[in-house]
C-alpha atoms as one frame of an Amber mdcrd trajectory, in Angstrom:
protein
   0.000   0.000   0.000   1.277   3.437  -0.930   2.391   5.557   2.030   0.251
   8.522   0.930  -2.845   6.294   0.791  -2.040   4.904   4.243  -1.576   8.428
   5.595  -4.877   9.560   4.058  -6.685   6.573   5.584  -5.183   7.184   9.030
  -5.984  10.910   8.916  -9.554  10.144   7.794 -10.057   7.615  10.599  -8.633
  10.057  13.147 -10.870  12.838  11.807 -13.972  10.665  11.981 -13.069   9.580
  15.517 -12.553  13.220  16.513 -15.917  14.251  15.038 -17.572  11.306  16.773
 -16.035  12.373  20.069 -17.273  15.955  19.618 -20.771  14.748  18.772 -20.681
  12.443  21.806 -19.744  15.384  24.043 -22.480  17.558  22.562 -25.091  14.860
  23.113 -23.865  14.110  26.629 -23.837  17.805  27.546 -27.385  18.446  26.344
 -29.927  18.622  29.132 -32.687  16.659  27.477 -31.850  13.354  25.802 -32.360
  13.059  22.066 -35.711  11.485  21.273 -37.533  10.880  18.039 -41.315  10.841
  17.996 -43.272   7.964  16.432 -43.682   9.683  13.073 -39.957  10.402  12.873
 -39.102   6.803  13.732 -41.450   5.579  10.995 -39.942   7.972   8.411 -36.414
   6.970   9.453 -37.337   3.319   8.939 -38.685   4.093   5.474 -35.604   6.175
   4.651 -33.373   3.311   5.787 -35.207   0.982   3.394 -34.808   3.465   0.539
 -31.111   3.967   1.281 -30.439   0.246   1.586 -32.391  -0.405  -1.605 -30.398
   2.254  -3.457 -27.139   0.727  -2.235 -28.100  -2.819  -3.226 -29.479  -1.670
  -6.592 -26.307   0.290  -7.374 -24.087  -2.689  -6.528 -26.246  -5.111  -8.497
 -26.433  -2.783 -11.505 -22.666  -2.294 -11.547 -21.838  -5.993 -11.285 -24.561
  -6.912 -13.780 -23.301  -4.319 -16.281 -19.687  -5.323 -15.682 -20.440  -8.995
 -16.259 -22.607  -8.597 -19.357 -21.518  -5.404 -21.091 -18.272  -3.882 -19.885
 -16.277  -7.137 -19.719 -13.461  -5.472 -17.776 -12.892  -4.020 -14.362 -13.429
  -0.234 -14.207 -12.618   0.220 -10.512 -10.290  -1.329  -7.989 -11.846  -4.001
  -5.797 -13.922  -2.389  -3.067 -14.312   1.073  -4.620 -17.800   0.525  -6.052
 -19.205  -0.883  -2.779 -17.828   2.155  -0.914 -19.412   4.531  -3.423 -22.707
   2.628  -3.201 -22.583   2.981   0.601 -22.213   6.732   0.101 -25.251   6.610
  -2.178 -27.238   4.762   0.498 -26.178   7.259   3.169 -27.122  10.181   0.940
 -30.562   8.722   0.186 -31.179   7.986   3.870 -30.048  11.431   4.993 -31.895
  13.421   2.333 -35.165  11.517   2.850 -34.907  11.980   6.626 -34.062  15.677
   6.403 -36.760  16.537   3.874 -39.384  14.669   5.912 -38.300  16.312   9.189
 -36.993  13.075  10.699 -33.246  13.709  10.782 -33.079  15.951  13.816 -34.673
  15.015  17.104 -37.634  16.966  18.392 -36.588  20.506  19.303 -33.046  20.208
  17.923 -31.549  23.206  16.154 -29.590  22.219  13.021 -26.778  24.761  13.502
 -24.280  22.218  14.859 -25.017  19.800  12.039 -24.586  22.551   9.458 -21.197
  23.406  10.972 -20.150  19.741  10.891 -21.326  19.454   7.264 -19.313  22.531
   6.323 -16.230  21.197   8.116 -16.500  17.859   6.311 -17.091  19.584   2.957
 -14.078  21.858   3.365 -11.635  19.218   4.596 -12.646  16.451   2.224 -13.287
  18.902  -0.602  -9.694  20.052  -0.375  -8.479  16.458  -0.510 -10.803  15.737
  -3.434  -9.565  18.827  -5.255  -5.942  17.763  -4.738  -6.685  14.237  -5.947
  -8.441  15.560  -9.054  -5.625  18.050  -9.736  -2.993  15.330  -9.292  -4.929
  12.969 -11.550  -4.889  10.062  -9.108  -8.620   9.296  -9.085  -8.364   7.284
 -12.295  -5.219   5.287 -12.946  -4.791   2.762 -15.736  -8.432   3.333 -16.664
  -9.732   2.287 -13.234 -11.211   4.262 -10.344  -8.929   4.205  -7.333  -9.597
   4.712  -3.650  -8.721   8.385  -4.099 -12.322   8.844  -5.313 -13.544   8.321
  -1.731 -13.004  11.938  -0.554 -14.916  13.160  -3.616 -17.813  10.846  -2.786
 -17.726  11.834   0.878 -17.751  15.523  -0.078 -20.682  14.989  -2.425 -22.695
  13.244   0.318 -22.182  16.145   2.721 -22.986  18.714   0.028 -26.268  16.894
  -0.640 -26.996  16.744   3.087 -26.247  20.447   3.507 -28.533  21.366   0.600
 -31.267  19.143   2.057 -30.954  20.853   5.460 -31.084  24.298   3.839 -34.119
  23.330   1.739 -35.841  21.956   4.848 -35.122  25.146   6.794 -36.564  27.231
   3.958 -39.622  24.950   3.805 -40.088  25.223   7.576 -39.794  28.995   7.434
 -42.468  29.049   4.705 -44.765  26.855   6.821 -44.523  29.175   9.834 -45.280
  32.331   7.856
């Protein structure tokens, strides 16, 4: 494994652990525990089904197309499943946000917007560097350097969904 890839993986894992720790502290510090109402739990269950279905469909479509039509590998082993997981996460998150089931009752989305922006900036920079260096596609195959681009895209979609939901909520209150 290339040392730059190993460094990127270790930095990503450390960053995710750090964000998880911050979120844990925020949740622990809050006075009222996070609770979803029955409608939110139902919508989250539906969104999970949609996200899982999107992930399975994307994987099946890729492997079906690769077997019957493409006849060659277009990505390193494991890249397509990672990208399909990002697709599933994006579908789950967007469906939950747009149906008001992502945030618990009474939660203000400011912290989540800040986390989205942090993830977009940090991973967006890495994605930009990977695109500029031309390492996303090597020898005609997608490499693992496409992961920051996918991660950035997921958080951009989530941020847009949160903004759209806030605008929709503002319109409902007026």
